[in-house]
C-alpha positions in Angstrom: -41.3 -22.0 15.2 -41.0 -20.9 11.4 -40.7 -17.1 13.0 -38.1 -17.6 15.3 -35.9 -19.3 12.5 -36.7 -16.5 10.6 -36.0 -14.1 13.5 -32.5 -16.1 13.7 -31.8 -15.9 10.1 -32.4 -12.3 9.5 -30.4 -11.1 12.8 -27.5 -13.6 11.5 -27.2 -11.9 7.9 -27.3 -8.3 9.5 -24.4 -9.6 12.1 -22.7 -10.9 9.0 -23.4 -7.7 7.1 -21.8 -5.5 9.5 -18.7 -7.1 10.7 -16.0 -4.6 10.4 -13.7 -7.8 9.7 -15.1 -8.4 6.5 -15.1 -5.0 5.8 -11.5 -4.6 6.1 -10.8 -7.4 3.3 -11.0 -4.5 0.6 -7.7 -3.5 2.7 -4.4 -4.3 3.6 -3.3 -4.5 7.3 0.1 -2.8 8.7 1.5 -6.1 8.9 0.7 -7.6 5.3 2.7 -3.7 4.1 5.6 -4.4 6.2 5.9 -8.1 4.8 5.5 -6.9 1.2 8.0 -4.5 1.5 10.3 -7.0 2.9 9.7 -9.4 0.6 10.0 -6.7 -2.5 13.3 -5.1 -0.6 14.5 -8.8 -0.6 14.1 -9.1 -4.1 15.6 -5.6 -5.2 18.8 -7.0 -3.5 18.6 -10.1 -5.7 18.2 -8.1 -9.1 16.8 -5.0 -9.2 16.3 -4.5 -12.8 13.5 -8.1 -13.0 12.5 -6.8 -9.7 11.2 -3.7 -10.9 9.1 -5.4 -13.7 8.1 -8.0 -11.3 6.2 -5.4 -9.2 4.0 -4.0 -11.9 2.9 -7.4 -12.8 -0.7 -7.8 -11.3 -0.1 -11.4 -10.5 3.1 -11.3 -8.8 1.9 -11.0 -5.4 3.4 -7.7 -5.1 -0.1 -6.1 -5.9 -2.7 -7.3 -3.1 -6.0 -5.2 -2.8 -5.1 -1.9 -2.0 -1.0 -2.9 -1.2 1.3 -2.3 -3.6 4.8 -2.0 -4.3 6.9 1.3 -5.2 10.2 2.0 -5.3 12.1 5.3 -6.2 16.0 6.1 -7.1 17.9 8.2 -5.1 16.9 10.8 -7.2 12.9 10.7 -6.6 12.2 8.9 -9.9 9.8 6.2 -9.8 11.3 2.6 -10.7 8.3 0.8 -10.1 4.9 1.6 -9.0 2.7 -1.7 -8.9 -0.8 0.8 -9.1 0.0 3.3 -11.4 3.2 1.6 -13.7 2.8 4.9 -15.7 4.8 6.7 -13.3 7.5 4.6 -14.1 10.4 7.0 -15.2 9.2 10.1 -13.7 9.9 12.3 -11.1 8.4 12.0 -7.4 9.7 14.5 -5.3 7.2 17.3 -5.9 4.5 15.1 -4.7 2.9 16.2 -1.6 0.3 15.1 0.6 -2.9 17.1 1.2 -1.9 19.1 4.1 1.2 19.9 1.7 3.5 17.4 3.6 6.2 15.9 1.0 6.2 12.4 1.8 8.4 11.4 -1.4 11.1 13.3 0.2 10.4 12.1 3.5 10.6 8.5 1.8 13.8 9.4 0.5 15.5 10.4 3.8 14.6 7.0 5.6 18.2 5.9 6.5 17.4 2.1 6.7 13.7 1.6 7.8 10.7 3.0 9.0 7.4 4.1 8.5 6.2 7.5 7.3 2.6 9.0 7.8 0.8 11.1 5.5 -3.0 12.0 4.2 -4.0 10.0 0.9 -7.1 9.3 -1.4 -8.0 5.8 -0.9 -9.5 4.4 -4.2 -11.4 2.0 -2.8 -13.7 4.0 -0.5 -14.3 6.8 -3.5 -11.6 8.6 -3.0 -12.0 9.9 0.8 -8.8 11.6 2.0 -7.3 9.0 4.8 -4.1 8.5 6.9 -2.0 6.5 5.2 1.4 4.7 6.6 3.9 3.6 4.3 6.5 1.5 5.4 9.9 2.2 3.8 13.6 -0.1 3.1 16.4 1.5 1.8 18.1 -0.9 -0.6 21.3 0.6 -1.6 19.9 3.8 -3.9 16.9 2.4 -3.9 13.9 3.3 -1.7 11.0 0.6 -1.8 7.6 1.3 0.4 4.3 -0.6 0.9 1.7 1.9 2.5 -1.6 1.2 3.7 -4.4 3.2 4.8 -4.9 3.1 8.9 -8.6 4.4 8.9 
């Protein structure tokens, strides 16, 4: 009887530790990225200056695991970046992914809303380069985005 309970406990722990749903808890989903981008775009429409400051705050609801909001102006300058606030005020047009794809330019080229796919290091997975997709929303002269890792 004790052996059976122990075997069940071990099997349960093994199933629990290898559950892919639990592994994904460190990463946001496509749906979560889109919802965050839409919420951020609405805030930019209301008052872009206060929105940019809000996106930098860790407890604002605009930074969640590996999801964060970034905003570019029409010239490709960062107005907000939830993961790296040090980028605010700097240009991003020269940024390319590991394959040479100019993803920031692709963000700026979005007319209304669209997904942009590129490759990017996942800092939550030892910097492994993975497929990333960012939901981009044009709000006047600003480009708002939130990306998630597809892998």
